[in-house]
C-alpha positions, -999 to 999 in steps of 0.1 A, spaced: -48 86 189 -16 68 204 16 59 186 20 36 158 -16 25 158 -14 18 120 6 -14 111 15 -21 73 31 -49 61 43 -55 22 71 -53 0 96 -25 3 115 -15 -31 137 15 -34 121 35 -62 153 52 -83 135 77 -108 157 96 -131 149 116 -162 161 102 -196 153 76 -221 144 39 -222 182 30 -232 192 38 -197 173 8 -184 202 -16 -198 227 8 -175 214 2 -140 245 12 -123 247 43 -141 213 51 -128 228 56 -93 261 74 -102 254 98 -133 219 108 -134 211 124 -100 180 99 -91 155 108 -66 149 77 -41 115 74 -28 104 46 -5 81 26 -27 64 -7 -31 23 -1 -31 18 -11 8 46 14 16 32 39 -8 -1 37 10 20 35 46 38 68 35 4 84 24 -14 75 55 15 91 79 14 122 55 -19 131 68 -18 118 104 0 129 135 37 122 138 46 86 148 13 70 138 24 43 109 49 16 114 59 -5 83 74 -41 82 88 -59 50 123 -73 38 158 -55 25 192 -64 20 219 -52 40 234 -27 13 233 10 2 200 8 -12 187 -7 20 202 28 37 188 48 10 152 32 13 149 37 52 163 74 47 135 80 23 107 65 44 118 80 77 120 115 59 81 108 50 76 104 87 73 63 83 87 41 109 100 13 93 109 -19 111 127 -39 81 138 -78 85 173 -77 69 189 -105 50 225 -106 37 225 -128 8 203 -107 -14 202 -69 -25 177 -47 -15 145 -48 -38 145 -19 -62 122 -3 -91 140 20 -116 120 43 -130 128 65 -164 106 92 -168 106 104 -207 81 135 -205 47 123 -193 57 88 -200 77 61 -179 92 30 -178 96 7 -150 119 -23 -142 114 -40 -107 138 -63 -91 121 -78 -61 152 -92 -45 150 -93 -6 115 -82 -3 107 -118 -14 126 -133 12 103 -119 44 99 -147 64 71 -154 93 98 -160 120 106 -122 117 71 -112 128 71 -140 159 101 -121 171 94 -103 205 104 -68 188 82 -70 159 52 -88 174 52 -58 201 44 -35 172 15 -59 160 2 -59 196 4 -23 199 -16 -15 167 -53 -9 163 -57 -10 126 -37 -31 99 -34 -32 62 -14 -54 43 -5 -52 6 -16 -78 -18 17 -83 -35 27 -98 0 5 -130 -8 33 -141 -28 60 -138 -3 46 -149 33 9 -157 36 19 -172 71 29 -136 81 -1 -121 70 -23 -149 87 -3 -143 119 -15 -107 119 -50 -114 106 -57 -139 136 -47 -114 160 -68 -88 145 -97 -107 146 -96 -123 182 -90 -81 193 -115 -70 171 -89 -46 154 -100 -38 115 -79 -56 93 -75 -43 55 -62 -62 25 -55 -48 -11 -63 -73 -43 -32 -52 -55 -34 -68 -90 -53 -89 -110 -30 -117 -113 -29 -121 -78 -68 -130 -80 -62 -156 -108 -26 -174 -99 -25 -169 -61 -64 -178 -54 -56 -202 -27 -36 -178 -4 -59 -150 -11 -89 -169 -1 -72 -182 32 -68 -146 41 -102 -130 29 -122 -146 59 -103 -124 81 -109 -94 61 -128 -65 74 -121 -40 46 -109 -48 8 -92 -24 -16 -92 -35 -50 -98 -14 -87 -125 -25 -111 -100 -47 -133 -90 -67 -100 -127 -72 -88 -134 -83 -123 -109 -111 -120 -118 -118 -86 -156 -126 -97 -143 -142 -128 -121 -168 -106 -144 -172 -77 -181 -167 -91 -186 -152 -58 -201 -117 -42 -166 -106 -25 -186 -87 3 -208 -117 12 -176 -142 14 -174 -161 51 -158 -140 80 -141 -150 112 -147 -117 130 -188 -113 130 -184 -82 152 -175 -63 121 -193 -63 87 -169 -63 56 -165 -35 34 -154 -36 -3 -140 -5 -20 -133 -6 -56 -118 25 -72 -122 31 -110 -94 58 -118 -117 90 -130 -150 71 -127 -169 66 -92 -154 45 -65 -178 22 -50 -185 10 -16 -202 -26 -9 -210 -38 26 -221 -72 38 -257 -62 43 -260 -59 4 -258 -21 5 -236 -2 -21 -227 33 -24 -210 55 -50 -187 84 -44 -182 105 -78 -144 119 -86 -138 157 -83 -118 157 -117 -86 177 -121 -76 193 -154 -60 167 -175 -28 193 -182 -25 190 -143 -19 153 -144 20 144 -141 20 109 -131 -10 86 -122 14 58 -111 5 52 -73 -27 68 -72 -46 41 -60 -21 38 -30 -24 74 -24 -62 68 -23 -58 41 2 -33 61 25 -59 89 25 -89 68 35 -68 51 61 -55 83 77 -92 92 84 -106 58 92 -77 49 120 -88 83 136 -125 71 139 -138 93 108 -166 76 87 -166 58 56 -178 91 39 -150 112 53 -125 84 46 -131 79 14 -132 119 7 -96 119 21 -90 94 -1 -98 110 -33 -83 142 -23 -47 126 -16 -48 105 -49 -58 141 -66 -26 158 -49 -4 125 -57 -12 126 -97 -1 161 -98 35 147 -92 61 124 -103 51 93 -83 42 76 -61 49 112 -42 29 133 -18 37 172 -15 69 186 1 49 206 19 28 190 49 -9 198 37 -37 197 66 -67 176 59 -94 186 54 -83 216 38 -86 248 57 
């Protein structure tokens, strides 16, 4: 596998994690100065990209999104690069970097997200010679669904390239509200989609709002059949193919006392899946890796992966 063959795009957020109670959410500045926060390169697509890179050889994954020109952007870049992710952020000067404050109290967490600069990504950035060279170099693409609210034009530029060059293009439904309130944006991208990820809530929201079977939607690149992958938490994962085949993959459960944080489990699944898929492994093998990495992730305060680099498949 060559370098940076997986290209990911989404809304980068700096996760700022501290232990405390909900009253801290009113004191955002104090989180950074007084509570020894843990910084994580967050945002759903970036979580998945980090997960893929965790199991891939070095220099395999590049991620694009928008940040501000501030200390949080520096922290975000450092956190991403520590996880081996190559980040090619667009930088804006007038808006701060997007953040997500996470106050952890025992097994519970309170989250406050501020997208800020993440919402400012513009299609002009992906069209620059430098950024487009990453697109041309890549063989696989993964886009977070939340990015539909930011720059559908950028997604379509990448999607059209993927279809023209017969490169697999994957999208995540990401949230039920996207299927309801960003229907037109989603519908404009889906014809280019070779692999679609979602959970049972998102799939139901899509079906309710479209009255269609996702796996059989119109498709631009007829050389690849569409695959729809639906996760259901601790219940089996389903994979539907455009030929009508549906396969079921049971979950290997872990003891409830070992579950620390399920936040980001879906992103970990996608990361694990992509790590094998981009190496030419089968769907069965890729699903197994997704389940494995999600199990590892939920045993940590997340979205996170084990500090030590584990090998997959386990030896």
